C-alpha positions as CSV (number, residue, x, y, z in Angstrom):
1,D,0.0,0.0,0.0
2,Y,1.9,3.0,-1.3
3,T,0.3,6.2,0.0
4,V,2.7,8.8,-1.2
5,G,3.5,9.5,-4.8
6,W,6.6,11.7,-5.5
7,V,7.3,12.9,-9.1
8,C,10.8,14.3,-10.0
9,A,11.4,16.2,-13.2
10,L,15.1,15.4,-13.6
11,P,17.1,12.3,-13.3
12,I,19.4,14.0,-10.8
13,E,16.4,14.7,-8.6
14,F,15.3,11.1,-9.0
15,A,18.7,9.8,-7.8
16,A,18.8,12.3,-4.9
17,A,15.3,11.3,-3.8
18,Q,16.3,7.7,-3.5
19,L,19.0,8.6,-0.9
20,L,16.1,9.4,1.5
21,W,14.9,5.8,1.7
22,D,14.9,4.1,5.0
23,T,14.2,0.9,3.1
24,Q,14.1,0.3,-0.7
25,H,11.5,-2.2,-1.9
26,A,11.8,-4.5,-4.9
27,P,9.7,-3.5,-7.9
28,F,6.6,-5.6,-8.3
29,P,6.0,-7.6,-11.4
30,Q,4.6,-5.6,-14.3
31,G,1.9,-6.6,-16.7
32,P,1.1,-5.3,-20.2
33,N,0.3,-1.9,-18.8
34,E,3.9,-1.2,-17.8
35,P,4.5,2.5,-17.0
36,T,6.3,4.8,-19.4
37,F,8.3,6.4,-16.6
38,P,11.1,5.1,-14.4
39,Y,10.0,4.5,-10.8
40,K,11.3,3.1,-7.5
41,L,9.5,1.9,-4.4
42,G,10.5,2.3,-0.8
43,C,9.8,3.4,2.7
44,I,10.5,6.8,4.4
45,G,9.6,6.5,8.1
46,S,6.2,4.8,8.2
47,H,5.3,5.9,4.7
48,N,5.4,3.6,1.6
49,V,6.5,5.9,-1.2
50,V,6.6,5.6,-5.0
51,I,9.2,7.9,-6.6
52,A,8.9,8.5,-10.3
53,C,10.8,10.5,-12.9
54,L,9.6,12.1,-16.0
55,P,10.6,10.3,-19.2
56,A,14.0,11.4,-20.6
57,G,13.7,14.3,-22.9
58,R,10.0,15.0,-22.0
59,P,10.0,17.8,-19.5
60,G,7.0,20.0,-18.8
61,T,3.6,20.1,-17.2
62,N,1.9,17.7,-19.7
63,S,4.6,15.1,-19.0
64,A,4.2,15.6,-15.2
65,L,0.5,15.2,-15.5
66,S,0.8,12.0,-17.5
67,V,3.2,10.5,-15.0
68,A,1.0,11.5,-12.1
69,L,-2.1,10.0,-13.7
70,Q,-0.3,6.7,-14.6
71,M,1.1,6.5,-11.1
72,R,-2.3,7.1,-9.5
73,S,-3.8,4.3,-11.7
74,M,-1.0,1.8,-10.9
75,F,-0.8,2.7,-7.1
76,T,-4.5,3.1,-6.2
77,S,-3.7,3.7,-2.5
78,I,-1.9,7.0,-3.1
79,Q,-3.3,9.7,-0.9
80,Y,-0.6,12.4,-1.2
81,G,1.1,13.6,-4.4
82,L,4.3,15.6,-4.5
83,M,6.3,17.3,-7.2
84,V,9.7,17.8,-5.7
85,G,12.8,19.2,-7.5
86,I,15.4,21.8,-7.7
87,G,12.8,24.4,-8.6
88,G,12.9,27.5,-10.7
89,G,11.6,31.0,-10.5
90,V,9.8,34.0,-11.9
91,P,12.0,37.0,-11.0
92,K,10.2,40.3,-11.6
93,P,10.7,43.7,-9.9
94,K,7.2,43.6,-8.3
95,N,6.8,39.9,-7.4
96,N,10.1,38.2,-7.1
97,L,9.0,34.5,-6.9
98,R,11.7,31.9,-6.4
99,L,11.2,28.2,-5.9
100,G,13.7,25.6,-4.8
């Protein structure tokens, strides 16, 4: 029962996220509906977490939505979804928004 879904935009973020595992789980057998994104399973504290990465060369919000929807259909117990990464920003004189 994986209750947390974590999406990373970049492979470097995906690799860094896996360093947070308390325990890494083996992938479960895949059927014909194999995902189009790389993913890893594990445990952080008492939470079973699925970490996924956007497919190589396909950044953007559409790709992130696709991964999140596929993840949700594969792991039906997900209650929390996260998009975690190095961030970005929208620097402007009036509203200087920075993420990361």
